Backbone bond lengths (Angstrom), bond angles and torsions (degrees), N, CA, C in turn:
res aa  C-N    CA-C-N  psi(-1)  N-CA   C-N-CA  omega(-1)  CA-C   N-CA-C  phi
1 M - - - 1.440 - - 1.532 108.09 -
2 A 1.285 116.61 136.37 1.439 120.85 178.52 1.491 110.73 -74.07
3 A 1.357 114.43 143.92 1.483 119.24 -177.93 1.514 112.15 -62.89
4 N 1.323 118.48 -26.67 1.414 122.10 -179.17 1.577 112.46 -99.24
5 A 1.293 116.28 16.88 1.476 121.15 -178.24 1.538 109.51 -57.96
6 K 1.312 113.46 138.40 1.456 120.12 -178.72 1.533 111.62 -97.72
7 Y 1.304 117.84 -7.19 1.452 120.35 180.00 1.569 108.81 -82.40
8 V 1.336 113.90 159.73 1.450 120.02 179.36 1.529 107.19 -98.17
9 T 1.352 115.75 134.89 1.452 121.29 174.16 1.505 107.27 -91.23
10 L 1.329 117.99 119.47 1.473 122.90 -173.02 1.549 108.84 -98.56
11 T 1.325 113.39 154.67 1.455 121.81 170.55 1.542 105.90 -131.52
12 D 1.349 114.69 168.84 1.488 117.75 175.08 1.503 109.91 -56.16
13 G 1.325 117.01 -33.64 1.461 120.38 -176.48 1.529 115.17 -78.22
14 T 1.364 116.62 -25.02 1.471 117.49 -177.50 1.532 112.42 -103.12
15 F 1.315 119.15 -3.39 1.443 122.06 -175.20 1.504 113.13 -61.32
16 Q 1.306 118.26 -45.56 1.466 121.45 179.46 1.503 112.37 -52.21
17 E 1.312 115.14 -55.74 1.473 120.33 -176.17 1.520 111.96 -69.59
18 E 1.330 119.09 -44.91 1.452 120.94 -173.55 1.532 112.55 -75.36
19 V 1.307 118.42 -31.04 1.504 120.12 -173.44 1.504 109.60 -108.73
20 L 1.357 117.90 -61.36 1.446 122.36 -173.64 1.537 110.32 -67.22
21 G 1.343 117.50 -29.27 1.440 120.46 -179.41 1.530 114.24 -97.33
22 A 1.330 116.10 7.76 1.494 120.11 -174.76 1.546 109.64 -71.54
23 D 1.330 116.40 147.09 1.435 122.27 -179.84 1.551 110.29 -96.96
24 Q 1.316 117.49 12.07 1.440 121.99 176.70 1.509 108.93 -143.40
25 P 1.316 120.12 164.78 1.419 122.11 177.20 1.550 113.15 -57.86
26 V 1.322 118.02 146.50 1.463 120.96 -177.59 1.539 109.17 -129.55
27 L 1.331 116.14 131.56 1.440 120.65 170.07 1.554 107.13 -105.54
28 V 1.331 116.19 123.85 1.442 121.17 178.01 1.524 110.12 -112.20
29 D 1.315 114.99 123.18 1.467 123.39 176.54 1.520 107.57 -98.74
30 F 1.365 115.81 110.83 1.428 121.73 175.85 1.523 104.96 -89.62
31 W 1.370 116.20 122.46 1.471 121.19 -171.59 1.508 111.33 -145.20
32 A 1.357 115.63 175.67 1.475 120.86 172.76 1.532 106.59 -148.94
33 T 1.335 115.86 155.05 1.463 120.86 -177.78 1.476 114.40 -61.64
34 W 1.345 118.38 -33.33 1.456 124.63 -178.12 1.501 114.60 -80.10
35 C 1.318 118.59 -6.20 1.484 124.75 -172.35 1.522 110.22 -87.03
36 G 1.356 117.55 112.19 1.439 121.28 -179.49 1.532 112.66 -60.79
37 P 1.360 118.61 -50.96 1.461 118.69 179.16 1.538 113.58 -60.65
38 C 1.335 114.93 -29.80 1.504 119.44 176.59 1.527 109.86 -63.56
39 R 1.318 115.58 -42.97 1.457 120.14 -179.08 1.546 110.70 -69.78
40 M 1.358 116.02 -29.69 1.473 120.23 177.53 1.506 111.35 -64.77
41 I 1.349 118.07 -40.90 1.470 120.11 -174.11 1.536 112.38 -91.20
42 A 1.367 117.13 -9.15 1.456 119.20 -179.59 1.505 115.23 -53.06
43 P 1.350 121.04 -42.96 1.488 119.64 178.81 1.524 110.38 -66.40
44 V 1.323 118.81 -32.78 1.462 120.40 177.55 1.525 111.61 -66.17
45 I 1.344 115.48 -42.48 1.446 120.20 177.85 1.536 110.12 -59.99
46 E 1.327 117.23 -41.68 1.447 121.69 179.42 1.540 112.04 -65.74
47 E 1.324 116.22 -38.24 1.452 119.65 178.77 1.536 109.23 -67.44
48 L 1.300 118.03 -42.60 1.465 120.74 178.57 1.490 111.82 -63.45
49 A 1.338 117.42 -36.61 1.476 119.98 178.40 1.502 109.31 -59.71
50 S 1.315 118.60 -41.37 1.491 120.08 -179.90 1.512 111.12 -71.95
51 E 1.352 117.95 -40.83 1.436 121.87 -174.73 1.538 112.08 -70.90
52 Y 1.341 117.30 -31.46 1.453 120.40 -176.19 1.504 112.41 -103.92
53 E 1.316 117.52 11.05 1.466 121.65 179.08 1.527 110.16 -55.93
54 G 1.329 115.53 127.41 1.465 122.51 -178.95 1.545 112.37 90.68
55 R 1.294 117.76 -17.05 1.509 121.23 -179.78 1.520 111.65 -110.87
56 A 1.296 118.14 -32.91 1.445 124.04 178.00 1.535 108.23 -150.56
57 K 1.353 111.48 151.83 1.476 117.62 177.91 1.545 109.49 -99.38
58 I 1.303 114.27 132.07 1.467 119.68 177.79 1.531 106.67 -111.07
59 A 1.309 116.00 129.97 1.443 121.09 -174.61 1.527 113.13 -137.41
60 K 1.325 116.09 152.63 1.452 121.81 -179.69 1.532 107.44 -127.93
61 M 1.336 113.56 139.86 1.464 120.41 175.83 1.509 111.18 -130.79
62 D 1.328 117.33 120.97 1.431 122.36 177.31 1.526 108.54 -78.82
63 V 1.374 115.43 113.23 1.483 120.91 -175.66 1.522 114.00 -64.23
64 D 1.308 115.32 -28.88 1.524 119.76 -178.58 1.511 110.96 -69.00
65 H 1.331 116.79 -35.53 1.481 119.13 -178.06 1.513 112.95 -95.86
66 N 1.322 117.86 -10.43 1.446 121.87 -176.28 1.543 108.70 -138.27
67 P 1.349 117.57 81.10 1.469 118.52 -171.89 1.536 113.72 -84.81
68 Q 1.301 118.76 -19.78 1.497 120.10 -173.41 1.521 113.79 -65.67
69 V 1.349 118.12 -52.14 1.467 119.95 -178.38 1.471 113.16 -64.75
70 P 1.343 120.70 -46.75 1.463 119.68 177.56 1.550 112.23 -58.21
71 M 1.321 117.79 -37.11 1.445 121.06 178.99 1.551 109.34 -67.47
72 H 1.331 116.79 -41.08 1.462 121.08 177.55 1.519 112.69 -57.74
73 F 1.337 117.19 -40.01 1.447 121.25 -177.89 1.561 113.34 -95.73
74 G 1.303 115.63 10.73 1.437 121.19 173.06 1.555 114.24 67.87
75 V 1.322 116.47 32.98 1.445 120.88 179.82 1.545 105.36 -74.37
76 R 1.363 115.96 118.15 1.425 121.53 179.02 1.491 114.76 -116.58
77 S 1.319 113.47 -22.06 1.507 120.78 179.34 1.547 106.00 -125.81
78 I 1.322 113.54 150.77 1.450 117.97 173.17 1.531 110.90 -132.00
79 P 1.260 119.13 149.29 1.523 124.46 0.59 1.524 111.10 -72.18
80 T 1.308 115.25 138.36 1.434 124.52 167.79 1.529 107.09 -111.13
81 L 1.330 119.84 130.06 1.408 124.37 -179.45 1.553 108.54 -116.61
82 L 1.261 115.77 114.88 1.498 121.18 179.08 1.462 109.41 -107.35
83 F 1.333 116.41 136.64 1.463 124.14 179.46 1.530 105.75 -107.77
84 F 1.340 116.33 123.53 1.472 122.05 178.54 1.487 111.02 -111.99
85 K 1.349 116.14 142.59 1.478 121.21 171.23 1.519 105.59 -142.83
86 D 1.327 115.76 130.49 1.466 122.76 -179.15 1.539 110.25 53.24
87 G 1.338 116.06 41.02 1.441 121.65 175.07 1.522 116.02 76.73
88 Q 1.310 116.52 6.28 1.469 120.95 -177.20 1.532 111.71 -119.66
89 V 1.319 118.32 143.49 1.451 121.93 173.19 1.520 108.85 -69.64
90 V 1.310 117.61 122.33 1.467 122.10 -176.93 1.534 112.01 -113.86
91 D 1.328 116.77 -14.62 1.447 119.89 179.94 1.508 108.92 -164.46
92 Q 1.333 117.51 161.30 1.465 123.32 -175.87 1.530 110.52 -150.95
93 L 1.283 116.96 138.92 1.430 122.63 172.48 1.532 109.55 -130.10
94 I 1.271 119.57 141.92 1.482 124.46 179.78 1.508 108.42 -121.57
95 G 1.323 116.33 129.44 1.442 121.92 178.09 1.496 112.51 96.86
96 A 1.334 115.63 173.40 1.477 120.53 178.83 1.480 108.12 -73.52
97 V 1.351 114.75 125.21 1.481 121.24 179.14 1.511 106.87 -126.08
98 S 1.326 114.83 167.33 1.470 120.89 -175.68 1.528 110.71 -77.79
99 K 1.316 113.86 157.64 1.465 118.29 177.55 1.520 111.78 -60.58
100 K 1.341 116.52 -34.38 1.489 118.91 179.38 1.506 110.31 -63.20
101 V 1.308 119.19 -42.99 1.489 121.92 -179.78 1.540 109.93 -58.77
102 L 1.342 113.99 -45.99 1.458 118.43 -179.00 1.539 111.64 -67.43
103 A 1.318 115.99 -43.35 1.473 120.19 178.88 1.504 112.02 -63.57
104 D 1.319 117.56 -38.38 1.470 119.06 178.50 1.521 110.62 -63.43
105 K 1.294 117.27 -41.78 1.466 119.65 -179.00 1.522 109.37 -68.15
106 L 1.307 117.83 -42.41 1.477 121.93 177.90 1.538 110.08 -61.54
107 D 1.294 115.20 -44.98 1.509 121.25 179.67 1.535 110.46 -56.68
108 A 1.348 115.67 -41.46 1.475 119.85 -178.54 1.536 108.92 -67.96
109 L 1.322 117.48 -38.84 1.463 119.91 -178.21 1.589 111.03 -72.21
110 V 1.284 114.97 -38.28 1.502 119.27 -178.35 1.493 107.89 -68.38
111 A 1.351 118.11 -34.46 1.478 121.15 -175.66 1.544 111.80 -76.88
112 E 1.359 115.91 -24.51 1.465 118.60 -179.30 1.531 111.51 -67.71
113 P 1.294 116.89 137.20 1.455 118.83 175.09 1.543 109.44 -67.63
114 A 1.334 116.50 146.46 1.462 120.50 177.34 1.531 109.37 -65.91
115 V 1.281 114.46 145.94 1.492 118.85 179.77 1.473 111.61 -83.76
């Protein structure tokens, strides 16, 4: 992880506050160090974290070190990308996807008025 990374590193203990209690949309990347597709999209996740700073929160959770939250949300494949708004899962992507696909989904969430 880069020292200047703008994304949030989540744990089972911080998930509630950082994601469910967030006042802006959150993209959570569930990943593991041994996962090739996870490593492929990592630079994209870091770019999005910088580009959406202040408008959306970008977070990463290592499923090997934090099994409770992924189990709760039924994460069975990685990378799994969950989009949260107002504490609820509003969208999901599984596998390595393009930056455009992620940005389009984030743009839609950022543009939606808060409920």
